[in-house]
DSSP file (Angstrom, degrees, kcal/mol; ACC not computed):
  #  RESIDUE AA STRUCTURE BP1 BP2  ACC     N-H-->O    O-->H-N    N-H-->O    O-->H-N    TCO  KAPPA ALPHA  PHI   PSI    X-CA   Y-CA   Z-CA
    1    1 A M              0   0    0      0, 0.0     2,-2.2     0, 0.0    47,-0.0   0.000 360.0 360.0 360.0 146.8   28.1   17.9  -15.7
    2    2 A P        +     0   0    0      0, 0.0    22,-2.6     0, 0.0     2,-0.4  -0.296 360.0 108.6 -81.8  58.6   25.4   18.6  -13.2
    3    3 A R  E     -A   23   0A   0     -2,-2.2     2,-0.4    20,-0.2    20,-0.2  -0.993  44.6-172.6-130.3 127.3   26.1   15.6  -10.9
    4    4 A R  E     -A   22   0A   0     18,-2.4    18,-2.6    -2,-0.4     2,-0.5  -0.971   5.0-168.2-120.1 134.1   27.6   16.1   -7.6
    5    5 A K  E     -A   21   0A   0     -2,-0.4    16,-0.2    16,-0.2    -2,-0.0  -0.980   5.4-175.9-121.8 120.4   28.8   13.3   -5.3
    6    6 A N  E     -A   20   0A   0     14,-2.4    14,-2.7    -2,-0.5     2,-0.2  -0.965  25.8-127.6-115.9 122.1   29.7   14.1   -1.7
    7    7 A P  E     +A   19   0A   0      0, 0.0    12,-0.3     0, 0.0     3,-0.1  -0.495  29.7 173.7 -67.2 132.5   31.0   11.3    0.6
    8    8 A V  E     -     0   0A   0     10,-3.0     2,-0.3     1,-0.4    11,-0.2   0.488  58.4 -26.1-117.5  -8.6   29.0   11.2    3.8
    9    9 A G  E     -A   18   0A   0      9,-1.2     9,-3.1     2,-0.0    -1,-0.4  -0.964  49.3-142.2 175.2 172.2   30.4    8.1    5.5
   10   10 A S  E     +A   17   0A   0     -2,-0.3     2,-0.3     7,-0.2     7,-0.2  -0.978  14.7 176.8-149.7 160.1   32.2    4.8    5.2
   11   11 A Y  E   > +A   16   0A   0      5,-2.1     5,-1.8    -2,-0.3     4,-0.4  -0.902  53.6  63.6-153.1-178.9   32.1    1.4    6.8
   12   12 A N  T > 5S-     0   0    0     -2,-0.3     3,-1.4     1,-0.2    -1,-0.2   0.945 133.6 -48.4  57.1  51.6   33.6   -2.1    6.6
   13   13 A R  T 3 5S-     0   0    0      1,-0.3    -1,-0.2    -3,-0.1    -2,-0.0   0.792 106.5 -58.3  59.9  32.1   37.0   -0.6    7.4
   14   14 A G  T 3 5S+     0   0    0      2,-0.2    -1,-0.3     1,-0.1    -2,-0.2   0.522 111.9 114.2  82.4   5.3   36.6    2.1    4.8
   15   15 A T  T < 5S+     0   0    0     -3,-1.4    76,-3.2    -4,-0.4    77,-0.7   0.648  72.4  53.5 -85.6 -13.2   36.1   -0.2    1.9
   16   16 A V  E   <S-AB  11  90A   0     -5,-1.8    -5,-2.1    74,-0.3     2,-0.4  -0.985  72.3-165.1-121.9 124.5   32.5    0.9    1.3
   17   17 A V  E     -AB  10  89A   0     72,-2.7    72,-2.3    -2,-0.5     2,-0.5  -0.899   9.4-146.6-111.4 135.4   31.8    4.6    0.9
   18   18 A E  E     -AB   9  88A   0     -9,-3.1   -10,-3.0    -2,-0.4    -9,-1.2  -0.869  19.5-168.0-100.8 132.1   28.4    6.2    1.1
   19   19 A Y  E     -AB   7  87A   0     68,-3.3    68,-2.4    -2,-0.5     2,-0.6  -0.908  22.0-140.7-119.7 144.7   27.7    9.2   -1.1
   20   20 A E  E     -AB   6  86A   0    -14,-2.7   -14,-2.4    -2,-0.4     2,-0.4  -0.941  30.7-158.0 -96.9 124.2   24.9   11.7   -1.2
   21   21 A V  E     -AB   5  85A   0     64,-3.5    64,-2.0    -2,-0.6     2,-0.5  -0.861  13.6-165.2-111.8 138.0   24.3   12.4   -4.9
   22   22 A E  E     -AB   4  84A   0    -18,-2.6   -18,-2.4    -2,-0.4     2,-0.5  -0.977   7.8-172.6-122.2 115.8   22.7   15.4   -6.5
   23   23 A D  E     -AB   3  83A   0     60,-2.6    60,-2.8    -2,-0.5     2,-0.5  -0.937   2.6-167.4-109.8 126.8   21.5   15.1  -10.1
   24   24 A T  E     - B   0  82A   0    -22,-2.6     2,-0.3    -2,-0.5    58,-0.2  -0.965   7.0-175.9-116.3 122.0   20.3   18.2  -12.0
   25   25 A T  E     - B   0  81A   0     56,-2.8    56,-2.3    -2,-0.5    14,-0.3  -0.806  15.8-169.2-113.6 157.4   18.5   17.8  -15.3
   26   26 A H  E     +     0   0A   0     12,-2.7    53,-2.4    -2,-0.3     2,-0.3   0.561  66.4  45.4-119.9 -15.7   17.2   20.5  -17.6
   27   27 A W  E     -CB  38  78A   0     11,-2.3    11,-2.0    51,-0.3     2,-0.3  -0.940  55.8-172.9-136.4 152.1   15.1   18.7  -20.2
   28   28 A V  E     +CB  37  77A   0     49,-2.0    49,-2.3    -2,-0.3     2,-0.3  -0.989   8.3 163.5-143.8 150.4   12.3   16.0  -20.2
   29   29 A Q  E     -C   36   0A   0      7,-1.8     7,-3.0    -2,-0.3     2,-0.6  -0.965  36.2-118.3-158.7 155.3   10.4   14.0  -22.7
   30   30 A M  E     -C   35   0A   0     -2,-0.3     2,-0.6     5,-0.2     5,-0.2  -0.886  29.1-176.0 -94.8 120.9    8.2   10.9  -22.9
   31   31 A A  E >   -C   34   0A   0      3,-3.2     3,-2.2    -2,-0.6     2,-0.3  -0.954  64.6 -48.9-120.3 109.2    9.8    8.3  -25.1
   32   32 A K  T 3  S-     0   0    0     -2,-0.6    39,-0.0     1,-0.3     0, 0.0  -0.509 122.3 -26.6  58.9-124.3    7.5    5.3  -25.5
   33   33 A D  T 3  S+     0   0    0     -2,-0.3    22,-2.6    -3,-0.1     2,-0.5   0.191 122.6  94.4-101.4  16.3    6.5    4.5  -21.8
   34   34 A I  E <   -CD  31  54A   0     -3,-2.2    -3,-3.2    20,-0.2     2,-0.6  -0.923  65.8-143.8-116.2 128.7    9.7    6.0  -20.4
   35   35 A M  E     -CD  30  53A   0     18,-3.0    18,-2.0    -2,-0.5     2,-0.5  -0.806  22.8-162.6 -86.8 122.3   10.2    9.5  -19.1
   36   36 A V  E     -CD  29  52A   0     -7,-3.0    -7,-1.8    -2,-0.6     2,-0.3  -0.923   9.5-176.4-110.7 127.3   13.7   10.6  -20.0
   37   37 A R  E     +CD  28  51A   0     14,-3.1    14,-2.8    -2,-0.5     2,-0.3  -0.917  11.0 168.3-116.7 147.6   15.3   13.5  -18.3
   38   38 A C  E     -CD  27  50A   0    -11,-2.0   -12,-2.7    -2,-0.3   -11,-2.3  -0.976  30.5-112.9-152.8 165.6   18.7   14.9  -19.3
   39   39 A D     >  -     0   0    0     10,-1.6     4,-2.0    -2,-0.3     5,-0.2  -0.358  45.9 -93.0 -90.7 178.8   21.1   17.8  -18.8
   40   40 A N  H  > S+     0   0    0      1,-0.2     4,-2.7     2,-0.2     5,-0.4   0.884 123.6  54.5 -61.7 -39.6   22.2   20.3  -21.5
   41   41 A D  H  >>S+     0   0    0      1,-0.2     4,-2.8     2,-0.2     6,-1.0   0.927 108.3  48.4 -61.6 -44.4   25.2   18.3  -22.5
   42   42 A A  H  >5S+     0   0    0      4,-0.2     4,-0.9     3,-0.2    25,-0.2   0.908 114.8  45.8 -63.7 -40.7   23.2   15.1  -23.1
   43   43 A R  H  <5S+     0   0    0     -4,-2.0    -2,-0.2     2,-0.1    -1,-0.2   0.948 126.4  25.8 -68.4 -47.3   20.7   17.0  -25.2
   44   44 A Y  H  <5S+     0   0    0     -4,-2.7    -2,-0.2    -5,-0.2    -3,-0.2   0.798 134.5  30.6 -91.7 -29.9   23.0   19.0  -27.4
   45   45 A K  H  <5S-     0   0    0     -4,-2.8    -3,-0.2    -5,-0.4    -2,-0.1   0.443  98.3-126.0-108.2  -2.4   26.2   16.9  -27.4
   46   46 A K  S  <<S+     0   0    0     -4,-0.9    21,-0.7    -5,-0.5     2,-0.3   0.617  85.7  83.8  67.9  14.3   24.5   13.5  -27.0
   47   47 A W  E     + E   0  66A   0     -6,-1.0     2,-0.3    19,-0.2    19,-0.2  -0.920  60.9  75.8-148.2 119.7   26.6   12.6  -23.9
   48   48 A G  E    S- E   0  65A   0     17,-2.7    17,-2.8    -2,-0.3     2,-0.4  -0.948  81.0 -15.7 174.4-155.5   25.8   13.7  -20.4
   49   49 A L  E     - E   0  64A   0     -2,-0.3   -10,-1.6    15,-0.2     2,-0.4  -0.620  58.1-178.9 -80.0 127.6   23.6   13.0  -17.4
   50   50 A V  E     -DE  38  63A   0     13,-3.1    13,-2.5    -2,-0.4     2,-0.4  -0.991  11.3-171.8-129.7 134.8   20.5   10.9  -18.2
   51   51 A R  E     -DE  37  62A   0    -14,-2.8   -14,-3.1    -2,-0.4     2,-0.4  -0.994   7.7-168.8-123.5 134.5   17.7    9.8  -15.9
   52   52 A E  E     -DE  36  61A   0      9,-2.8     9,-2.2    -2,-0.4     2,-0.4  -0.968   5.9-173.0-124.8 140.7   15.0    7.3  -17.1
   53   53 A F  E     -DE  35  60A   0    -18,-2.0   -18,-3.0    -2,-0.4     2,-0.5  -0.989  16.5-143.3-133.3 124.3   11.8    6.4  -15.3
   54   54 A S  E  >  -D   34   0A   0      5,-2.9     4,-1.6    -2,-0.4   -20,-0.2  -0.758   3.3-161.1 -88.2 122.9    9.5    3.6  -16.6
   55   55 A S  T  4 S+     0   0    0    -22,-2.6    -1,-0.1    -2,-0.5   -21,-0.1   0.619  88.3  56.7 -76.8 -11.7    5.8    4.3  -16.2
   56   56 A I  T  4 S+     0   0    0    -23,-0.3    -1,-0.2     3,-0.1   -22,-0.1   0.933 125.4  11.8 -83.9 -51.5    5.0    0.6  -16.5
   57   57 A N  T  4 S-     0   0    0      2,-0.1    -2,-0.2     0, 0.0    -1,-0.1   0.510  94.7-122.2-109.5  -4.4    7.1   -0.9  -13.7
   58   58 A G     <  +     0   0    0     -4,-1.6     2,-0.2     1,-0.3    -3,-0.1   0.532  60.6 143.7  80.1   5.9    8.2    2.2  -11.7
   59   59 A F        -     0   0    0     -5,-0.1    -5,-2.9    -6,-0.0     2,-0.3  -0.503  26.9-171.3 -78.8 147.3   11.9    1.6  -12.1
   60   60 A S  E     -E   53   0A   0     -7,-0.2     2,-0.3    -2,-0.2    -7,-0.2  -0.964   7.9-179.7-136.3 157.3   14.3    4.4  -12.5
   61   61 A T  E     -E   52   0A   0     -9,-2.2    -9,-2.8    -2,-0.3     2,-0.4  -0.984   8.6-161.0-148.7 153.7   18.0    4.7  -13.3
   62   62 A S  E     +E   51   0A   0     -2,-0.3     2,-0.3   -11,-0.2   -11,-0.2  -0.997  20.6 153.3-138.3 146.1   20.5    7.5  -13.8
   63   63 A Y  E     -E   50   0A   0    -13,-2.5   -13,-3.1    -2,-0.4     2,-0.6  -0.982  44.2-112.4-160.4 162.3   23.8    7.5  -15.6
   64   64 A V  E    S+E   49   0A   0     -2,-0.3     2,-0.3   -15,-0.2   -15,-0.2  -0.943  76.5  76.1-103.1 117.8   26.4    9.6  -17.4
   65   65 A G  E    S-E   48   0A   0    -17,-2.8   -17,-2.7    -2,-0.6     2,-0.1  -0.924  80.4 -20.5 175.8-153.9   26.4    8.4  -21.0
   66   66 A R  E     -E   47   0A   0     -2,-0.3   -19,-0.2   -19,-0.2   -24,-0.1  -0.466  63.4-103.7 -83.2 152.7   24.6    8.5  -24.3
   67   67 A L        -     0   0    0    -21,-0.7    -1,-0.1   -25,-0.2   -29,-0.0  -0.422  48.5 -94.6 -65.6 148.8   20.9    9.4  -24.7
   68   68 A P    >   -     0   0    0      0, 0.0     3,-1.6     0, 0.0    -1,-0.1  -0.352  31.9-119.8 -62.9 149.6   18.8    6.3  -25.4
   69   69 A P  T 3  S+     0   0    0      0, 0.0    -2,-0.1     0, 0.0     0, 0.0   0.693 108.0  65.9 -67.0 -17.6   18.2    5.7  -29.1
   70   70 A Y  T 3  S+     0   0    0    -39,-0.1     2,-0.2     2,-0.1   -38,-0.1   0.409  76.6 109.4 -87.4   4.2   14.4    6.1  -28.8
   71   71 A C    <   -     0   0    0     -3,-1.6     2,-0.5   -40,-0.1   -40,-0.1  -0.561  61.7-141.8 -78.1 145.1   14.6    9.8  -27.8
   72   72 A D    >   -     0   0    0     -2,-0.2     3,-1.6     1,-0.1     4,-0.2  -0.933   5.8-144.3-110.2 126.1   13.4   12.3  -30.4
   73   73 A D  T 3  S+     0   0    0     -2,-0.5     3,-0.4     1,-0.3    -1,-0.1   0.722  99.4  54.1 -59.9 -22.0   15.4   15.6  -30.8
   74   74 A K  T 3  S+     0   0    0      1,-0.2    -1,-0.3    -3,-0.0    -3,-0.0   0.560  96.4  65.5 -90.8  -8.5   12.1   17.5  -31.4
   75   75 A N    <   +     0   0    0     -3,-1.6   -45,-0.2     2,-0.0    -1,-0.2   0.294  67.0 126.4-101.7  10.7   10.2   16.4  -28.3
   76   76 A W        -     0   0    0     -3,-0.4     2,-0.4    -4,-0.2   -47,-0.2  -0.465  38.7-164.4 -74.6 139.4   12.2   18.0  -25.5
   77   77 A I  E     -B   28   0A   0    -49,-2.3   -49,-2.0    -2,-0.2     2,-0.4  -0.986  26.3-117.8-119.6 130.5   10.5   20.3  -23.0
   78   78 A E  E     +B   27   0A   0     -2,-0.4   -51,-0.3   -51,-0.2     2,-0.2  -0.539  51.0 148.6 -70.9 125.4   12.6   22.5  -20.8
   79   79 A D  E     -     0   0A   0    -53,-2.4     2,-0.3    -2,-0.4   -54,-0.1  -0.666  33.0-151.1-162.0  94.9   12.1   21.5  -17.1
   80   80 A K  E     +     0   0A   0     -2,-0.2     2,-0.3   -54,-0.1   -54,-0.2  -0.530  25.5 166.6 -75.8 134.2   14.8   21.9  -14.6
   81   81 A M  E     -B   25   0A   0    -56,-2.3   -56,-2.8    -2,-0.3     2,-0.5  -0.996  23.8-152.8-148.2 142.6   14.7   19.4  -11.8
   82   82 A T  E     -B   24   0A   0     -2,-0.3     2,-0.4   -58,-0.2   -58,-0.2  -0.978  11.1-166.6-120.0 128.4   17.2   18.3   -9.0
   83   83 A N  E     -B   23   0A   0    -60,-2.8   -60,-2.6    -2,-0.5     2,-0.4  -0.909   2.5-160.7-112.4 140.2   17.1   14.8   -7.5
   84   84 A F  E     +B   22   0A   0     -2,-0.4     2,-0.3   -62,-0.2   -62,-0.2  -0.964  22.3 150.0-118.0 137.6   18.9   13.8   -4.3
   85   85 A Y  E     -B   21   0A   0    -64,-2.0   -64,-3.5    -2,-0.4     2,-0.4  -0.974  38.1-116.6-156.8 167.6   19.7   10.2   -3.3
   86   86 A T  E     +B   20   0A   0     -2,-0.3     2,-0.3   -66,-0.2   -66,-0.2  -0.894  30.1 178.3-111.5 139.2   22.2    8.1   -1.4
   87   87 A M  E     -B   19   0A   0    -68,-2.4   -68,-3.3    -2,-0.4     2,-0.4  -0.943  17.8-141.1-135.4 159.0   24.4    5.5   -3.0
   88   88 A E  E     -B   18   0A   0     -2,-0.3     2,-0.4   -70,-0.2   -70,-0.2  -0.921  13.7-168.6-118.9 147.7   27.1    3.1   -1.8
   89   89 A K  E     -B   17   0A   0    -72,-2.3   -72,-2.7    -2,-0.4     2,-0.7  -0.996  21.4-132.2-138.6 131.7   30.3    2.2   -3.7
   90   90 A D  E     +B   16   0A   0     -2,-0.4   -74,-0.3   -74,-0.2   -75,-0.1  -0.735  26.4 174.9 -81.3 117.1   32.8   -0.5   -2.9
   91   91 A V              0   0    0    -76,-3.2   -75,-0.2    -2,-0.7    -1,-0.1   0.156 360.0 360.0-109.9  17.0   36.3    1.1   -3.1
   92   92 A S              0   0    0    -77,-0.7    -1,-0.2     0, 0.0   -76,-0.1   0.500 360.0 360.0 -74.3 360.0   38.3   -1.9   -1.9
C-alpha cells in the first residue's frame, strides 16, 4: 500500500515515537460533501488507503481500510497526489 511511515524521533523515554508519514493516493471523487481519495487497492479491491476531507467543516482523516459506503464506483477520477504529515504514537 502506498503509505510509508518513517520514525523521526522519540521522547518520554522512548515511549512516544514521532513518524513522518507519506500517503500516496491515485483516485478522487466527491461523495456528498466529502472529497474521498484512495489508492488503487482501495478502488479495485475495496480495501486500501483512504483519505477523506469534509468541505463543510474542513476536517480530514486518512486510514487503511474499506471505502466509505457512499462512494460510487463510476465516479472516480484519476488524480495522483502525495500528502506528507507528522504523527505521534504511544508505543509503551
